C-alpha positions in Angstrom: -10.7 -3.8 -16.2 -12.3 -2.3 -19.3 -14.5 0.7 -18.3 -14.0 0.0 -14.6 -14.2 3.2 -12.5 -11.1 3.1 -10.3 -9.6 5.3 -7.5 -5.9 4.7 -7.2 -4.1 6.4 -4.2 -0.4 7.0 -4.1 -0.5 7.1 -7.9 2.9 8.8 -8.2 4.7 6.0 -6.3 6.7 3.2 -7.8 4.1 0.4 -7.7 1.0 2.6 -8.2 2.4 4.4 -11.2 3.0 1.0 -12.8 -0.5 0.0 -11.9 -1.8 3.1 -13.6 0.0 2.2 -16.8 -1.6 -1.3 -16.8 -5.0 -0.2 -15.8 -5.1 2.6 -18.4 -4.0 0.1 -21.1 -6.8 -2.2 -20.1 -9.4 0.5 -20.6 -10.1 1.5 -17.0 -11.4 5.0 -16.1 -8.9 6.2 -13.5 -9.0 8.8 -10.8 -5.4 9.1 -9.8 -4.6 10.8 -6.5 -1.3 11.6 -4.7 0.0 14.3 -2.4 2.8 15.2 -4.9 1.0 17.2 -7.6 4.0 17.5 -10.0 4.8 13.8 -9.9 1.1 12.9 -10.2 0.8 15.0 -13.3 3.9 13.4 -14.8 2.3 9.9 -14.4 -1.0 11.1 -15.8 0.7 12.7 -18.8 2.4 9.4 -19.6 -0.8 7.5 -20.0 -2.0 7.2 -23.6 -5.8 7.2 -23.1 -6.0 10.8 -22.1 -9.2 10.1 -20.0 -7.5 10.1 -16.6 -8.7 12.4 -13.8 -6.1 13.6 -11.2 -6.7 14.8 -7.7 -3.9 16.3 -5.7 -4.8 15.2 -2.2 -3.6 14.0 1.2 -5.6 11.0 2.2 -4.9 11.8 5.8 -7.2 14.8 5.6 -11.0 14.5 5.7 -11.7 17.3 3.2 -9.3 15.7 0.7 -10.9 12.3 1.0 -14.3 13.9 0.4 -12.9 15.7 -2.7 -11.5 12.5 -4.1 -14.8 10.7 -3.9 -16.9 13.6 -5.1 -14.8 14.3 -8.1 -14.8 10.6 -9.1 -18.6 10.4 -8.9 -19.0 13.6 -10.9 -16.6 12.3 -13.6 -17.6 8.7 -13.7 -21.0 8.3 -12.0 -19.9 5.5 -9.7 -16.9 3.7 -8.2 -16.1 0.1 -9.0 -12.7 -0.3 -7.4 -10.6 1.4 -4.8 -6.9 0.6 -4.6 -5.3 1.9 -1.4 -1.6 2.0 -2.5 -0.4 5.2 -0.8 2.1 4.6 2.0 5.3 5.7 3.8 8.0 3.5 5.2 10.1 4.9 8.0 13.2 3.0 8.9 15.2 3.5 12.1 15.4 2.8 15.8 11.9 3.1 17.1 12.9 4.5 20.5 14.5 7.4 18.7 11.8 8.2 16.2 9.7 11.3 16.7 6.1 11.1 17.7 5.0 13.0 14.6 6.6 10.5 12.2 5.0 7.5 14.0 1.6 9.2 13.9 2.0 10.1 10.2 2.9 6.5 9.4 -0.3 5.2 11.0 -2.3 8.1 9.4 -1.2 7.4 5.9 -0.8 3.6 6.0 -3.8 2.7 8.1 -6.3 5.5 8.9 -6.2 7.0 5.4 -7.1 3.7 3.7 -9.7 2.9 6.3 -11.4 6.3 6.1 -11.3 6.5 2.3 -12.8 3.0 2.2 -15.6 4.3 4.5 -16.1 7.2 2.1 -16.6 5.0 -1.0 -18.8 2.3 0.7 -22.1 4.2 0.5 -21.7 4.3 -3.3 -20.6 0.6 -3.6 -23.4 -0.5 -1.3 -26.0 1.4 -3.4 -24.6 -0.3 -6.5 -24.3 -3.6 -4.6 -21.0 -4.1 -6.3 -17.3 -3.1 -5.9 -13.9 -4.1 -4.7 -11.6 -2.7 -2.1 -8.0 -3.5 -2.6 -5.5 -2.8 0.2 -1.8 -2.9 -0.6 -0.1 -4.2 2.5 3.3 -5.8 3.1 4.9 -9.0 4.2 5.8 -6.8 7.2 2.1 -6.7 8.0 2.4 -10.4 8.9 6.1 -10.6 10.1 7.1 -7.7 12.4 10.6 -6.7 11.2 13.1 -5.0 13.5 13.8 -1.3 12.7 10.4 -1.1 10.9 8.2 -1.1 14.0 5.8 1.7 13.1 5.6 0.5 9.5 5.0 -3.1 10.5 2.3 -2.1 13.0 0.5 0.0 10.4 0.4 -2.9 7.9 -0.6 -5.4 10.6 -3.6 -3.1 11.3 -4.4 -2.8 7.6 -4.4 -6.6 7.2 -6.7 -6.9 10.2 -9.0 -4.2 8.8 -9.2 -6.0 5.5 -10.1 -9.3 7.0 -12.7 -7.9 9.3 -14.4 -5.8 6.6 -14.4 -8.7 4.2 -16.4 -10.7 6.7 -18.7 -7.8 7.4 -19.5 -7.3 3.7 -19.8 -11.1 3.0 -23.5 -10.9 2.1 -23.1 -7.9 -0.2 -21.7 -7.5 -3.7 -18.5 -5.9 -2.4 -15.2 -7.8 -2.1 -12.1 -6.9 -0.1 -8.7 -8.0 -1.2 -5.4 -7.7 0.8 -2.2 -8.0 -1.2 1.2 -8.1 0.6 4.3 -7.7 -1.5 7.8 -8.3 0.0 10.4 -5.5 -0.3 10.1 -3.5 -3.5 12.7 -1.3 -5.2 10.9 2.0 -5.1 11.5 5.6 -3.8 9.6 4.8 -0.6 12.8 3.3 0.6 15.6 5.6 1.9 19.3 5.1 0.9 19.8 3.6 4.4 17.2 0.9 3.6 19.0 0.0 0.4 22.4 -0.2 2.2 20.8 -2.4 4.9 19.2 -4.6 2.2 22.5 -5.2 0.5 24.2 -6.0 3.8 21.6 -8.6 4.9 21.0 -9.8 1.3 17.3 -8.9 1.3 15.5 -9.7 -1.9 13.8 -6.7 -3.5 11.4 -7.0 -6.4 11.0 -4.5 -9.3 7.8 -2.5 -9.2 6.6 -3.4 -12.7 6.6 -7.1 -11.8 4.8 -6.5 -8.6 2.2 -4.3 -10.3 1.5 -7.1 -12.8 0.9 -9.6 -10.0 -1.4 -7.2 -8.2 -3.5 -6.8 -11.4 -3.7 -10.6 -11.7 -4.8 -10.9 -8.0 -7.5 -8.2 -8.5 -8.8 -9.9 -11.6 -9.0 -13.2 -9.8 -10.7 -11.5 -6.8 -8.5 -13.3 -4.4 -9.1 -12.6 -0.7 -5.4 -12.4 0.3 -2.2 -12.9 -1.6 1.4 -12.8 -0.4 4.0 -12.0 -3.1 7.4 -13.5 -3.0 9.0 -16.8 -1.8 10.3 -17.7 0.8 8.6 -14.7 2.4 5.1 -16.1 1.8 6.2 -19.3 3.6 7.6 -17.3 6.5 4.2 -15.6 6.9 2.6 -19.0 7.5 5.4 -20.1 9.9 5.3 -16.8 11.8 1.6 -17.3 12.4 2.1 -20.7 13.8 5.5 -20.7 15.5 6.8 -17.1 15.7 9.8 -18.3 17.7 11.2 -20.0 14.6 11.2 -16.6 12.8 12.7 -14.9 15.8 15.7 -17.2 15.6 15.9 -17.1 11.8 16.0 -13.3 11.7 18.2 -12.6 14.7 21.5 -12.3 12.8 20.0 -10.2 10.1 18.4 -7.9 12.6 21.8 -7.4 14.3 23.5 -6.6 11.0 20.7 -4.1 10.2 21.0 -2.3 13.5 23.9 0.0 12.4 22.0 1.2 9.4 19.0 2.0 11.6 21.1 3.8 14.1 22.7 5.9 11.2 19.2 7.1 10.2 18.5 8.5 13.7 22.0 9.9 14.0 21.5 11.9 10.8 18.1 13.2 11.7 18.1 17.0 12.5 17.3 17.8 16.1 
């Protein structure tokens, strides 16, 4: 990663902030971006290199995506790696969720990464080199009850990654899709943690996930699913989804009351 010119979105988040620490230590030149300016500055200030650029931006907005790319090019003269790590994770009964929340989920988890990728591609194509890394989720291969919008957004991100990888096959640009299982970060609401305890859902620590993501990027893997047995369930679900339907039925029933509490506590 030494001297690599990297854009990292959602950099104030649990996984991405750990990625920033490791990339900075490896000598990367970082453009960190997040919608939360105060948290973003806190992450940047914790990095020892002092050569980090920050851009407070909403990847769902066209003008902000343009600004991210322009400032990176002005500072570094090129882009070697884009890591799409920004995301939101609404939990609750889908029928009761507001349209705006569903739309925002797709905007941040899917459209934002797709359009930011589109914005960096001209530079990477001109260089004939680069790597796009999309941080997905196990829920992008196994639709999980009470996470319908989130699962759909990550399914779409996985499909985009696969299609773009095939489209860019004869260029010097690679596309990597990495799918962690549940991770213990602030993206999860208290209701999610209560549900996770009730159904005994395994949750990984963000520092361990970040290290595995770095390893995957270095190896230039096409796809990687983090965590067992979840990575096995991904394969089973692709072949015989009915087996996963039956395996998750009891957990889904237990999780229902926590999902219903979220909607009951939502104003309006």
